[in-house]
Structure formats: C-alpha cells, structure tokens
N, C-alpha and C positions, 0 to 999 in steps of 0.2 A: 674534242672533238666524239666525246663521248655519247652524247645527243644523238649526231649522225649516227653513230653504229648500233645506239639501239634502235633509231629508228631506223634503219637496213636492216636490222635482227626483226622487229616486227614486220615487215615488210617482204622479205624476201624466206624467212623463217633460218632456222640454225644451223641447215646445211649451207644455205647458198650465199647469206650473208657477208664472211670472210672475202670472195671471191665480188662481189656486189660492191663493198665496201672500196675495195682496190680500184675500181672502173671509176669509181664517181671522184674516188681522192683522185685518180688518174687524171680525172677532166676535169676536175677544179683548178690541179696545176699548169694541163694546158691550157687552158683554156686565162687564167691567170696570166700568164709568160705573153699570150699573144696578145690580151689588153694593153701590156707595156708596153710590150712593145710598138702596136699601132697609139698608141700618146706618145711616143718619142718620133714615131715617124710624121705625126701631128705639129709636134714643135718643131720638128725641122722644116717642115715644109711652112709653117706660118708663124714660129715664131712664137708662138704662145699654146699656153694647157688648156685655153679657154673653150675651147671646140671640143676637147676630150673631156674637157668638165662636163659640160652643155650634156653630151652624148652619155656620160656616165650616169648625171640624174635622170635624164629619160629613159634610161635602162631600167633603173633602180624603181624609178615609177610603176613602170609597164608591168614590172616582175613582182609588184607591188601588189596589182591590181590579180597576178594569175594567179596567184598564193589566194584570193578569194575565193577564186574554183575548185582548189586542189578538195576532192572531195575524202572523205575519212570510212576507211572499210577497217571490218575485222582484221588481224591479226592471222596469218592461214597456220591451223597449227603441226605445230613441226609430226615431219614425218619418223617415224623410224626405221635405221637402216638394218637388219639382218647381217652379225658377225660372222 
C-alpha cells in the first residue's frame, strides 16, 4: 500500500491524500467483493469458473491498454493552511 499512498499524495497533495486514499481503498474493497460474488454466481449457474476466468482475463487486458494512456503530470504544490 505505500506505493498507492505515495501516488495519492503526489496527485492530490498532502492535505487531501488521506481522504482520497480512503476512497480508493473503499472502492478497491467493494470491487473485490462484487467480483467474488459474481464469480460465485457464474459458478452456480454454469457449474464452472471458466467464464469468470475468461472475463477476468479480458478485463485485465483492457486495463493494461488503458494504463498506456494514463498521462503523467507534475505533482500539485502543497498549500499551506494558516493555523
């Protein structure tokens, strides 16, 4: 998780990073639970995990292609908040 936290801090700044990291983590956990549930439904309905594995592989390939288009931007400067 430290690389994700570092990327979040670089992208959103030190003030917003904790909240954004919480949302990223929550989204990751909700997505993981949903995919596990759907894979179980597929297994129940078809008797095999083959369809779930194929769908997972296709989604991974799509994600890999999408990563190629992610732009790199300079980190936003930290804003000082008066005490």
